N, C-alpha and C positions, 0 to 999 in steps of 0.2 A: 246844911250849906256845903260842908266839906264833901259829902257824898255827891252832890250835884256837880261841884267843880271837878272832882275825880272822874266822874262820868264824861265830862267835857274833855278832859285830858286824854282819856282812853279813846274817845271819838276822834279827836285830832290825830292821835297816833295811828289809828286804824285807817283814816282817810289818807294820811301822808304815805303810808305803806303802799296803798293802791296807786296813788298819784306817782310816787317814786318808781314803782315797778313799770308803770306806763312810760315814764320818761327814760327808763333804761333801754327801751326798745330802739332807740336811735342814738348813735354816738354823739351827736351835737347836744343832746340833752341828758346824756347818761350821768355826767358828773353832777349836774344839778339834781338829778333824781336821787343819787346817793346822799347828797346833803339834805334834801327834803326828808327822806326816810330817816336819816340819822337824827334830824331835829325832832321829828315826831316821836322817835324812840326815847330821846332825851326828856321830852315833856312827859311821856308815859311813866318813865322811871322816877322822875321827880315827884309826880303825882302820887305814885305808889308809896314812895318813901315818906312823904310828909302829910298825905291826906288819907291814906288807907286806914280804916278803922273797923275793928270787929269786936262786938260785945263791949263797945265803949272804950276800947284801948287801941292805941297806935302800934305800929311795929316797934320792935326793940332791937338791941344789939347793933346799934348804928356804927359802933367802932369796927365790928367784924365786917359789916356791909361796906363801909367806906374803904377798909383795907382791901377787900376783894375787888371792888370797883377800880381802885388805884392800880393794883397789880395787873388786872386784866387789861386796863387801858394802856399801861406802859408796855406790857408784853405784846399786845396786839398792834399798837402803833409802831413799835420798834421792828417787829417782824414784817409788817406791811411796807415800811419805808426801805428796809434793807434787802428785801427779796428781789432776786433777778427775775426777769420775765420768763426765763426758761424754767425757773423753780416755782412759778405761780401755781401750777397744778398741785404740787406738793402742799403749798400753803393752803389752797382751797380744801384739800382733803383733810389737813390738820384742823382747820377751823370748823369744818363740817363735823368732824369727829367729836370735837369739843361740844358742839351743840347737841349731838346725840347722847353724849355722856351726861350732859346737864339734864336732859329729859329723863334719862334712866334714873339718875339720882333723885329727881323729884318723885318718881314712882317709889323708890326705896323709902324715902322719908314718909310719904303718905301711907305706905303699907305699914310701916312701924307705928305710925299714929293710930291706924286702925287696930293693930294688935295690942298696943299699949296706950290707950287714950290717956292724955294728960290734961286734966281740967284747966291747967294754967296756960296751955298752949293755944295759939290762935286756931280756931277750927277752919276747915275747908269752907269757902264761902258758899258754894252752891249745893254741896252734898252732905253737909254735916248733919242734916236732919235724919239721914239714914245712919243712925249711930250704931256703934258696935256693942253687942251685948253677949258676953261670954263666948267670943269667937264666932258669932254669927254675923256674916258680912252682907252688906248690900251688894247684890250681884252687879248692878250697873257700875257702882263705885269701883269694885274690884276689876271689872272688865276694862275700864278706862285706865286704871293703874297698870294692869298687865300689858295693855296695848302700848302704853308709853315705855314700859320696861323693855319689852321684847324688841320693838322697833328701834328705840334709842340705843339699846345694847348692840343690835346688829349693825346699826349705822356707825357706832363708835368703833367696834372691833374691825369692821370692814374698811372703814376709812383709814385706820392705822396701818392695816395691811396694804391698802392702796398707796398710802404715803411711802411706806418702805419700798414697794415695787417701783414707784415713780422715781424714788431717790436712788434706786439701784442697790439697796441693801438687802432686798428680799427677791428671790428668784421665783419664777412660775413653778408650781409644784402640784402634781396630780398623782393619785395612787389608784390602783385597781379597785373598782367599786366606789369611786368617789361620788357618783350620782346617787347611789343607793345610800351611802353614809349620810349625805346631805338630807335626803328625804326622811331617813330614820330620825335624825336629830330634829328636823322640823316637826315630824309627827309627835315626838316626845314633848316638844314645847307646847304643842296644841293640846295634848292629853293632860299635861300638868295644869294648863290654863283652864281646862274644863273642870277639873277637880276643884280648883281654887274658886272659880266663879260660882259653882254649885254650893260651896260653903260646907260647914260642919265637918271639916276634915280634921284628922288627929293632929297633924304637925304642919300647919299652914306655912310657918316660917321656912321649914325645910323645903317644901314644894316651891315656895316663892324664890328662894335663893338658888334652888336647883334650876328653876326656869331662867334666872339671870345667867348662871354659868353656861347653860345650854345655848342661850341666845348669843352669848359672846363666842362660843365655839362655832355656832352656825355662821356668824359674821366672818370668822376667820376662814372656815371651810368654803364659804361662798365666794370669797374674793381670791383666795390663794391660787387656784389653778388658772385664773383668767389671764389670757395672753395680753402682752403690753399694748398691742395695737387696738385692743378693745376697751382700754381703760376709760376713754371719754364717756362711753355708755354707763360704765359702772359708777363713775363720779356723779353723773346726773341722777342715777337711780338712788345712790346713797344720800344725795342731797334731798331728794324727795322724801326718803325715809325720815330724815331729821325733821323736815317740815311737819310730817304727820305726827311724829312723837311730840313736837312742840305744841301742836294743836290739842293733843291729849292733855297736856299740862294746862292749856287754856280752859278746857272743859272742867278740869279738877278745881281750878281756882276761880271759875266764873270770870275770867279775865279776857275781855274782848280783844285786847292788843295781842296777847299771846295767841289767841284763837285765830285772829285775822292773819297775823304774820305766818303762823304755821300752815294755815290753809293755802295762802299765797305761795309759800315755798314748796309745799307738798304738791299742789296742782301744777305749778310751773315746772317743777322737777319731773313730774310724771309726763307732761307734754313733751319736754325736752328729751326724756328717755325714749319716748315713742319715736321722735324724730331721729334720734341717734341710732336706734335699732333699725329704722328704715334705711338710714345712710350706710349702716354696716351690714344690712341684709341679715339681721339676726332676729331670733324669736325672743320676745319678752319672757315666755314660759321657760326657755332655756336659761335666761338670766336668773330667774328666781330659784331654779333647782341647782344652779351652780355649774352647769355644763357649758355655759356660755364662754366661747373663746378658749376653752381649756386645751392644754397640750394633748390630752387624751383624745379630744375630738378632732384635733388637727394633725395627729401623728401621721396620717396618710398624705399630708401635703408634700408635694414634690417641688423642690426649688426650681426656679426658672432655669432653662438650659443655658449653660455658659456659651459664650461666643466671643467674637472679636469686636471690641469697641474702638472707636476712633476719638481722638482728642482734637480740640480746637484751641488755638492760641488767643490771647487777649485781643490782639490787633484785629484778627479775622472776625472774632465775635463782635467787637465794637463796630466794625464796618457793616456786618450783617444787620445789626440792630439799628445803626444810624440811618441806613438806607431802606429799611423796611417800611411797609405801608401800615401794617397792624402788628402789634406785639402784645402777647398775653404773658403776664407774670404769675407764676404759681408758687406762693410762699409755703415753706414747710418748717419743720423743727430746726433744720440747719440755719435758717435765717434767724430764728429766735436765739440759738446758741451763740451766734456771732454778734448779736445785738445790731443787726444790719438794717433794721426797718427804716431808719432815717436816711441812710445812704440809698436805700432802694427807692424811697420817695424822691430823692434828688435825681436819680436816674430817670424815673418816670417823668419828672418835670422837664428834664433836658430833652428827652425824646419828644415830648409833647410840643416843646418850642420849635423843634425841627419838623413839625407836621406829622409825626408818627402817632397813630391812634394807639393808646396804651390802656389796657384793662387788666384787672386782677381776677384770677380764677381761684375761688376759695372752696375747699372741700369741708363739709361739716365737722369731720373728725381729724383734720390736719392739726398736728401738734400733739398735745397731751391731754387736752380737755376741751369740752364744747366751746366754740367761739374763740379759741386760743389765737388764731391768726387775725380774727377781726379786732380783738383787743390790741394785738401787736401793731397792726397798721393804723388803728385809731390813735395810738400813742404818737405816731409819726404824722398825724393830721392828713392821712390819705382820705380822699373824698369817698364817702360811703357809696355814692352813686357809681363808682368805678369798680366796686366789688361784685362779682358775679358768682352765684351759687352754681352747683354742679350742672343742672340741666341747661340753664342759659349759657354757661361757659362751653359746654359740649356742643351747643349749636353754633358757637363762634369759631371753634378750632379749625374746621375745614377751610375757612376763609382767612386764617391767620398765617402771616409770613413766618414769624418766629415765636416760639414759646420758650420763655426763660424759666426753668425750674430751679428754685433756690432751696435746696435741702429737703424737698419733699420726696418720698419714696413709695410707700405702700399705696398712697391715694392716687398714684399714676401708674400703678403696676398692671400691665395687660393680663397678667395671670388671673386676675379677678374675673375676667370675661372669657378667657380662653382655656384655662387649665382646671377641669373639674376636681382634680386631686389637690389643688392648692387650698391652704387654710383660709384664704381670703376670697375664695371663689364665690361669686354672686354679689359681692360688695360693689355698689355703684362707684365708679372711679371717674377721674378727670381724663378724658380721652385725648390727651395731648399728642399722641402719635398721629392723629389725623391732620396736624398742621404740616406746613411745607418743611419746616425745620424745627428741631427741638434741641435746645442747649441746656444741659443738666449740670448744675454746679453742685459738687459734693467734695468732701474732704478726701474720700477714698471710694473704692468699689465695695465697701462693706455693706451687708444687707441692712434694711431698715428695721423699724421697731418690731415688725412681725417676724423677723429672722429668716426671710426668704429672699432669693435673688430676684432681680427685676429685669425682665426681658426687654423692657423699653430701652435699656442702655445699649443693647446690641442691635437695635433696628437701624436700617440704612440711613434714615433721616435724623438720627440722634447723634449728637457730639457731646463729649464730656469736657467740662471745664473745671479742673480740680483746684481746690484751694479754699481758704476761709471766705465765707460769703461777703463779709464786709470788705476785706482786702480786694477781692475780685471785682466787686461792684465799684469800688473807688478807681480801680484801674480801667474798668470799662468806661466810666465817666470821663476820665482823662483821655482815653482813646477816641471817644466820640467827639469830644471838644476839638481834638486835633484833626478831624476829618475836613 
């Protein structure tokens, strides 16, 4: 009876993951999707704690389990509530890294169980029949353990480096022969894995923990040289890695909830990575070998040619916006830093009341992680129908009177189309320069996250409006109301 109820709990958990993921595809249902998935996870966890039975015995050590759940729940809730929207990518990297570490630790525990079988411990549900006998391992069992170890370790180490880079504590770093070193480490990991899977090795523990260390090293070497502007792709790729590592744990424990969740995260992350690579005009092969976005690969990049820029005052900008027929708003990281999404929505509503057609142009990698701007604007209740992706937005710019760029830089840089020596050359951009007038709001003329100048700022139809995005937008609203 308990087994049947547990199966139902796992089925409910798996179904809610799928339904929740579907609901996440639209801002109006995203919040409910999170709650649905969380409820399913809660049911699956409760079922495992109180209904799971192996060889006639339930789980034990409930004190340790309850303590771990309490600590994790308090730490996670506190971090999620206190994090600023600008720091959301760092939090995502941190949480993702913890998932990878968990998957790697599962592999460590299961390898130790294979090496030193304890008759009193609960056996692995699906693979315990392939028992260990004097160091002779089941190839399938070891393969799954190693897959979880390697992928989870790479995800953890890479995510921690990504966290440090996004937080500003770790700088981009590449050394001569970086690509070769990455490939050598990867080859060594595969070679040790082959020895372990084949079995009958002299020191399996040494090879196993050597694989763990090399996997951690590869995760660090893989992410360390990657340029800041390319981090959205890396985050989505590492997220996919964590999902695959979790699925390996699901295979080990014959747990459909872990398996379903891991497959969903892994496949969704892989699809998102492909989309991000397309948006950045990068090769997934280069991502995997670690040359992706590295300074070594972009050393030939030439900053945009400096020129003379012109400024526009608040009153003039308000007049241009207030009497325009169509306005396009391009949000960027500067908008997130200033927490100006709500004021931006106020400006949009004010212009709409005056008969101005207002739309948003959203680049896939604007900000610091995939969908950063979408989440930001959804928080301010901006209508999803007003958000245009790159291609539809580019079709609108030639008929747009004014484009208001709020803190975006690299995603509107013409060097991506015009300068073959630029490190962002080939990246699809928002072609804001085709509009009649462009107003760029920035704090200063400093380069963006890619570290290169922007020729857009010196074009004849571009005017700079310096200042904090929130303050500037509030002044614009006051100026438009006074017209």
